[in-house]
C-alpha positions as CSV (number, residue, x, y, z in Angstrom):
1,X,0.1,0.0,0.0
2,X,1.3,3.4,-0.9
3,X,0.8,6.3,1.6
4,X,0.5,9.6,0.1
5,X,2.4,12.4,1.9
6,X,0.4,15.4,3.1
7,X,0.2,18.2,0.7
8,X,1.3,21.4,2.4
9,X,-1.1,23.2,0.1
10,X,-4.0,21.6,2.0
11,X,-2.9,22.2,5.5
12,X,-5.1,25.3,5.7
13,X,-8.0,22.8,6.1
14,X,-6.5,22.0,9.6
15,X,-5.8,25.4,11.2
16,X,-4.0,25.5,14.6
17,X,-7.3,26.0,16.5
18,X,-8.8,22.9,14.8
19,X,-5.9,20.8,15.8
20,X,-6.4,22.1,19.3
21,X,-10.0,21.1,19.2
22,X,-9.1,17.5,18.4
23,X,-7.7,17.2,21.9
24,X,-11.2,17.5,23.4
25,X,-13.4,15.8,20.9
26,X,-13.5,12.8,23.2
27,X,-14.1,14.3,26.7
28,X,-13.3,17.4,28.6
29,X,-13.8,19.4,31.8
30,X,-15.6,22.8,31.9
31,X,-14.9,25.1,34.7
32,X,-17.3,27.9,35.4
33,X,-15.3,30.9,36.5
34,X,-18.5,32.8,37.3
35,X,-19.5,30.2,39.8
36,X,-16.1,30.4,41.5
37,X,-16.4,34.1,41.8
38,X,-19.8,34.0,43.2
39,X,-19.0,31.3,45.7
40,X,-16.0,33.3,46.7
41,X,-18.0,36.5,47.2
42,X,-20.6,34.5,49.2
43,X,-18.0,33.2,51.6
44,X,-16.4,36.6,51.9
45,X,-19.8,38.0,53.0
46,X,-19.8,35.4,55.9
47,X,-16.7,36.9,57.4
48,X,-16.2,40.0,59.5
49,X,-14.5,42.9,57.6
50,X,-11.1,42.2,59.3
51,X,-11.2,38.5,58.7
52,X,-9.1,37.5,55.7
53,X,-10.1,34.7,53.2
54,X,-7.4,32.2,52.2
55,X,-8.4,30.3,49.2
56,X,-7.0,26.7,49.2
57,X,-5.8,25.8,45.6
58,X,-3.7,22.7,46.4
59,X,-4.1,19.6,44.0
60,X,-4.5,22.0,41.0
61,X,-7.4,23.8,42.8
62,X,-9.1,20.5,43.4
63,X,-8.8,19.7,39.8
64,X,-10.2,23.0,38.6
65,X,-6.9,24.5,37.4
66,X,-4.9,26.4,40.0
67,X,-3.7,29.4,38.0
68,X,-7.1,30.3,36.6
69,X,-8.8,29.8,39.9
70,X,-6.2,31.8,41.8
71,X,-6.8,34.7,39.6
72,X,-10.6,34.5,40.0
73,X,-10.7,34.1,43.7
74,X,-8.2,36.9,44.4
75,X,-10.4,39.1,42.2
76,X,-13.5,38.0,44.2
77,X,-12.3,38.8,47.8
78,X,-9.6,36.2,48.7
79,X,-6.2,37.7,49.9
80,X,-4.0,34.7,50.2
81,X,-3.6,31.1,48.8
82,X,-2.9,27.7,50.3
83,X,-0.9,25.0,48.5
84,X,0.4,21.6,49.5
85,X,3.6,21.4,47.8
86,X,6.5,23.7,46.7
87,X,5.9,23.0,42.9
88,X,2.3,24.1,43.4
89,X,3.4,27.4,44.8
90,X,6.1,27.8,42.2
91,X,3.7,27.4,39.3
92,X,1.5,30.1,40.8
93,X,4.5,32.5,41.0
94,X,5.6,31.7,37.4
95,X,2.1,32.6,36.3
96,X,2.6,36.1,37.9
97,X,0.6,35.5,41.1
98,X,2.0,37.8,43.8
99,X,-0.4,37.2,46.7
100,X,0.8,35.5,49.8
101,X,1.1,31.7,49.5
102,X,1.0,29.4,52.5
103,X,2.7,26.0,52.1
104,X,0.4,23.7,54.0
105,X,2.8,20.7,53.7
106,X,6.0,20.1,55.5
107,X,9.6,21.0,54.7
108,X,12.8,19.4,56.0
109,X,15.7,20.1,53.9
110,X,17.9,23.2,53.2
111,X,17.2,22.8,49.5
112,X,13.4,23.2,50.2
113,X,14.0,26.3,52.3
114,X,16.1,27.8,49.4
115,X,13.5,27.1,47.0
116,X,10.6,28.7,49.1
117,X,12.9,31.6,49.7
118,X,13.6,32.1,46.1
119,X,9.9,32.0,45.2
120,X,8.6,33.8,48.3
121,X,6.3,30.9,49.5
122,X,5.7,31.0,53.2
123,X,6.3,27.7,55.0
124,X,4.3,26.0,57.9
125,X,6.6,24.9,60.7
126,X,5.5,22.0,62.9
127,X,8.7,21.3,64.8
128,X,11.6,23.2,66.4
129,X,14.0,21.2,64.0
130,X,12.1,22.7,61.0
131,X,12.4,26.3,62.4
132,X,16.2,25.8,63.0
133,X,16.8,24.6,59.4
134,X,14.8,27.4,58.0
135,X,16.6,30.0,60.2
136,X,20.1,28.7,59.2
137,X,19.4,28.7,55.5
138,X,17.6,32.1,55.5
139,X,20.5,33.6,57.6
140,X,22.9,32.4,55.1
141,X,20.9,33.9,52.3
142,X,20.4,37.1,54.2
143,X,16.7,36.9,53.4
144,X,14.0,36.9,56.2
145,X,10.8,35.0,55.4
146,X,7.3,35.0,56.9
147,X,6.6,31.7,58.5
148,X,3.4,30.1,60.1
149,X,3.5,27.9,63.1
150,X,1.1,24.9,63.1
151,X,-0.3,23.4,66.3
152,X,-1.8,19.9,66.6
153,X,-5.0,20.2,68.6
154,X,-6.4,16.9,67.7
155,X,-6.0,16.2,63.9
156,X,-2.9,14.0,64.7
157,X,-1.3,14.9,61.5
158,X,1.1,17.9,61.2
159,X,1.7,20.4,63.9
160,X,3.6,20.8,67.2
161,X,1.6,19.7,70.4
162,X,-0.6,22.5,71.4
163,X,0.8,22.3,74.9
164,X,4.2,23.3,73.6
165,X,2.9,26.5,71.9
166,X,4.8,28.9,74.3
167,X,8.1,27.3,73.9
168,X,7.8,27.0,70.2
169,X,6.9,30.6,69.8
170,X,9.8,31.6,72.0
171,X,12.2,29.7,69.9
172,X,11.0,31.4,66.7
173,X,11.0,34.8,68.2
174,X,14.7,34.2,69.0
175,X,15.4,33.6,65.3
176,X,15.6,36.9,63.6
177,X,15.3,35.5,60.1
178,X,11.9,34.1,60.8
179,X,9.2,36.5,60.7
180,X,6.1,35.0,62.5
181,X,3.1,35.6,60.4
182,X,0.5,33.3,62.1
183,X,-0.4,30.5,64.4
184,X,-2.9,27.9,63.2
185,X,-4.4,24.5,63.5
186,X,-6.8,22.3,61.7
187,X,-10.1,20.6,62.6
188,X,-10.5,16.9,62.1
189,X,-14.3,16.8,62.4
190,X,-15.8,20.2,61.4
191,X,-18.0,18.5,59.0
192,X,-19.7,16.2,61.6
193,X,-23.0,16.9,63.2
194,X,-21.4,15.8,66.5
195,X,-19.7,19.0,67.6
196,X,-17.9,17.5,70.7
197,X,-14.6,16.7,69.0
198,X,-14.5,20.1,67.3
199,X,-15.3,21.8,70.6
200,X,-12.4,19.9,72.2
201,X,-10.1,21.0,69.6
202,X,-11.3,24.6,69.7
203,X,-10.8,24.6,73.5
204,X,-7.2,23.3,73.1
205,X,-6.6,26.1,70.6
206,X,-7.9,28.7,72.9
207,X,-5.9,27.3,75.8
208,X,-2.7,27.5,73.7
209,X,-3.5,31.2,72.8
210,X,-4.2,32.0,76.5
211,X,-0.8,30.5,77.5
212,X,0.9,32.6,74.9
213,X,-0.6,35.7,76.2
214,X,0.1,34.8,79.9
215,X,3.8,34.3,78.8
216,X,3.8,37.9,77.6
217,X,4.4,36.9,74.0
218,X,2.7,38.8,71.1
219,X,-0.1,36.7,69.5
220,X,0.2,36.6,65.8
221,X,-2.7,36.2,63.3
222,X,-4.8,33.2,64.1
223,X,-6.7,30.8,61.9
224,X,-8.3,27.3,62.3
225,X,-11.5,27.2,60.3
226,X,-11.7,25.1,57.2
227,X,-14.8,25.3,54.7
228,X,-16.9,23.4,57.2
229,X,-15.9,25.4,60.2
230,X,-16.3,28.7,58.2
231,X,-19.8,27.8,57.4
232,X,-20.7,26.5,60.9
233,X,-19.9,29.2,63.3
234,X,-18.5,32.8,63.1
235,X,-16.7,32.3,66.4
236,X,-14.2,30.0,64.6
237,X,-13.2,32.5,62.0
238,X,-10.5,34.3,64.1
239,X,-8.3,36.5,61.7
240,X,-8.5,34.3,58.7
241,X,-10.3,31.3,57.3
242,X,-8.8,28.6,54.9
243,X,-11.5,27.7,52.4
244,X,-11.3,25.1,49.7
245,X,-14.3,22.9,48.8
246,X,-17.0,25.7,49.2
247,X,-15.2,27.9,46.7
248,X,-15.6,25.2,44.2
249,X,-19.4,25.0,44.8
250,X,-19.8,21.9,47.1
251,X,-20.8,21.7,50.7
252,X,-18.5,19.8,53.3
253,X,-21.6,18.1,54.7
254,X,-25.4,18.1,54.0
255,X,-26.4,19.8,57.3
256,X,-24.3,22.8,56.3
257,X,-26.1,23.3,52.8
258,X,-28.4,26.0,54.1
259,X,-25.7,28.5,54.9
260,X,-24.9,29.6,51.4
261,X,-26.3,29.0,47.9
262,X,-23.2,27.5,46.3
263,X,-22.8,26.8,42.6
264,X,-20.8,23.7,41.5
265,X,-18.1,25.0,39.1
266,X,-16.9,21.8,37.4
267,X,-18.7,19.9,34.8
268,X,-17.5,16.8,32.9
269,X,-18.7,16.1,29.4
270,X,-17.9,13.4,26.8
271,X,-18.9,12.6,23.3
272,X,-20.8,9.4,22.1
273,X,-18.3,7.4,19.9
274,X,-20.6,4.5,18.8
275,X,-24.1,3.5,18.8
276,X,-25.5,-0.1,18.5
277,X,-28.5,-2.3,19.5
278,X,-28.0,-5.3,21.6
279,X,-30.4,-8.3,21.8
280,X,-31.8,-9.5,25.0
281,X,-29.5,-11.6,27.1
282,X,-26.3,-9.9,25.9
283,X,-23.6,-9.1,28.3
284,X,-22.1,-5.7,28.4
285,X,-18.3,-4.9,29.0
286,X,-15.7,-6.7,31.1
287,X,-17.1,-9.5,33.2
288,X,-20.5,-9.1,31.8
289,X,-21.6,-7.4,35.1
290,X,-24.7,-6.1,33.1
291,X,-26.8,-8.3,31.0
292,X,-29.6,-6.9,28.8
293,X,-33.1,-7.9,29.7
294,X,-34.5,-6.9,26.3
295,X,-33.4,-5.5,23.0
296,X,-31.5,-2.5,24.1
297,X,-29.9,0.5,22.2
298,X,-26.6,1.5,23.7
299,X,-24.0,4.1,23.2
300,X,-20.4,4.1,23.9
301,X,-18.9,7.2,25.5
302,X,-15.3,8.2,25.3
303,X,-14.4,8.5,28.9
304,X,-13.3,6.0,31.5
305,X,-11.6,5.4,34.8
306,X,-8.2,6.5,33.3
307,X,-9.9,9.9,33.1
308,X,-11.2,9.9,36.6
309,X,-14.6,8.2,36.4
310,X,-14.3,5.6,39.2
311,X,-14.7,2.1,38.1
312,X,-16.5,1.4,41.4
313,X,-19.4,3.4,40.0
314,X,-20.1,0.9,37.3
315,X,-23.9,0.3,36.9
316,X,-24.5,3.0,39.5
317,X,-24.5,6.4,37.7
318,X,-26.3,8.1,35.0
319,X,-25.3,10.7,32.4
320,X,-27.5,13.6,31.1
321,X,-28.6,14.4,27.6
322,X,-31.0,17.2,27.0
323,X,-32.3,16.9,30.5
324,X,-32.8,13.2,30.4
325,X,-31.1,10.8,32.7
326,X,-29.5,7.8,30.9
327,X,-28.1,4.9,32.9
328,X,-24.6,3.8,32.7
329,X,-24.4,0.0,32.1
330,X,-21.5,-2.6,32.5
331,X,-18.1,-2.1,33.9
332,X,-16.5,1.2,33.3
333,X,-13.4,0.6,31.3
334,X,-10.1,2.5,31.0
335,X,-11.1,4.9,28.3
336,X,-14.7,4.1,27.6
337,X,-18.2,3.3,29.1
338,X,-21.5,2.3,27.9
339,X,-25.0,3.8,28.4
340,X,-28.6,2.6,27.9
341,X,-30.1,5.0,25.4
342,X,-33.6,3.5,25.4
343,X,-35.0,6.7,26.5
344,X,-33.1,8.7,23.8
345,X,-32.7,6.3,20.9
346,X,-31.9,9.2,18.5
347,X,-28.6,9.7,20.3
348,X,-25.7,9.5,17.7
349,X,-22.0,9.5,17.5
350,X,-20.8,13.1,18.1
351,X,-23.5,14.0,20.5
352,X,-22.2,15.3,23.9
353,X,-23.4,13.9,27.2
354,X,-22.9,15.4,30.7
355,X,-21.4,13.1,33.4
356,X,-21.1,15.9,36.0
357,X,-23.0,19.2,35.7
358,X,-26.4,20.5,34.6
359,X,-28.5,19.6,31.6
360,X,-31.9,21.3,31.5
361,X,-33.7,20.8,34.9
362,X,-31.4,18.0,35.9
363,X,-28.0,18.1,37.7
364,X,-25.4,15.5,38.8
365,X,-22.8,16.6,41.2
366,X,-19.6,15.2,42.6
367,X,-21.5,14.7,45.9
368,X,-23.8,12.3,44.1
369,X,-20.9,10.2,42.9
370,X,-19.2,10.3,46.2
371,X,-22.2,9.0,48.0
372,X,-22.5,6.0,45.6
373,X,-18.7,5.4,45.7
374,X,-18.6,5.6,49.5
375,X,-16.1,8.3,49.5
376,X,-15.9,12.2,49.7
377,X,-16.6,14.8,47.0
378,X,-12.9,16.0,47.4
379,X,-11.6,12.8,45.9
380,X,-14.1,12.9,43.1
381,X,-13.0,16.4,42.1
382,X,-9.3,15.6,42.4
383,X,-9.6,12.4,40.3
384,X,-10.0,14.0,36.8
385,X,-6.9,13.3,35.1
386,X,-4.7,15.7,32.9
387,X,-5.6,14.2,29.6
388,X,-9.1,15.8,30.1
389,X,-8.6,19.4,28.8
390,X,-10.0,22.2,31.0
391,X,-12.0,25.0,29.4
392,X,-13.3,28.1,31.1
393,X,-16.9,29.2,30.9
394,X,-18.4,32.2,32.5
395,X,-21.9,32.2,34.0
396,X,-23.3,35.3,35.8
397,X,-24.5,33.8,39.1
398,X,-25.9,35.8,42.0
399,X,-23.8,35.9,45.1
400,X,-25.8,37.7,47.8
401,X,-27.8,34.8,49.3
402,X,-26.0,34.5,52.6
403,X,-27.3,33.2,55.9
404,X,-25.1,33.7,58.9
405,X,-25.8,31.7,62.0
406,X,-24.2,32.7,65.3
């Protein structure tokens, strides 16, 4: 067989934009920047004027695209950003983001300190050893840096024991290259209806603050509230709140859903790639975990677990097409899945279905998937892989529906 080379005279048929579009003919993610902005403004309205909003944009802004989200939230009322790793912070700086960036994860080596100093990322310190390493490197560089001390009040993850807060602060105050910016902790159960563990953690945090004051030490900026705590109780707001999930339009728990009218910002869409009709008694996909009970028209959709659709949701979810729910059938495969289109037999290759998002009066959210997969919506959002392109859309959502409970 002879293969003809591409005629350069015909390359105009495939302009650059068209070639870019080929990358999302199969499946893609849409991010509603208007929803992000509206959610941010609503959270901002919950807070006292002197309480700052830190937007948590770790894990590529929970899969929403950290650089674009950072710009949006900073324009809508956030004043600082939170990341989990040094590279996450560096990418924001390289994109021209100048707002304060708090590194929520740990650092342990001089090389890490040099990197955060170069990129002006502010570290969290959980141990005296971390403080001493930071101070030694920063003194050598002649470059002081704001630092944040983390206390463990019951999360049992990062942080110095809250009982040692006075000694920790005294150490840091004695290291001139460390500029103490804040003291903070993190709730383990703020999304639970049982408030007892949260109250115990809050009491420990307050006790640590009282001991600092009693020792005559200046109290830095304080923060402890995540999304759930920020929605739960204004007394938990202190000088700053660290909000992630709520900015992306999801509630940390159902019992907190009456605080704000949040708008999910992330939609997942994919194209139908093949349509066929199966006879009764035909198994579908690997393992034949679904067998047709009647003659059934089905469509193959170009998205699978390698893109972030959990295989554990096989036979448990729907997709939306023109406001109609169509059940997914058979095992979800790496790159594809099948749907029963009996309710929409006109569906054809090239048509677009919505896996997460809104179509007509119907909506499917990450919370719906999380409930069925016995996990949390955070994991669902973070699961959509890089091979799904992200595209920004802008919807004008209202942002004045705030109900503050004291």
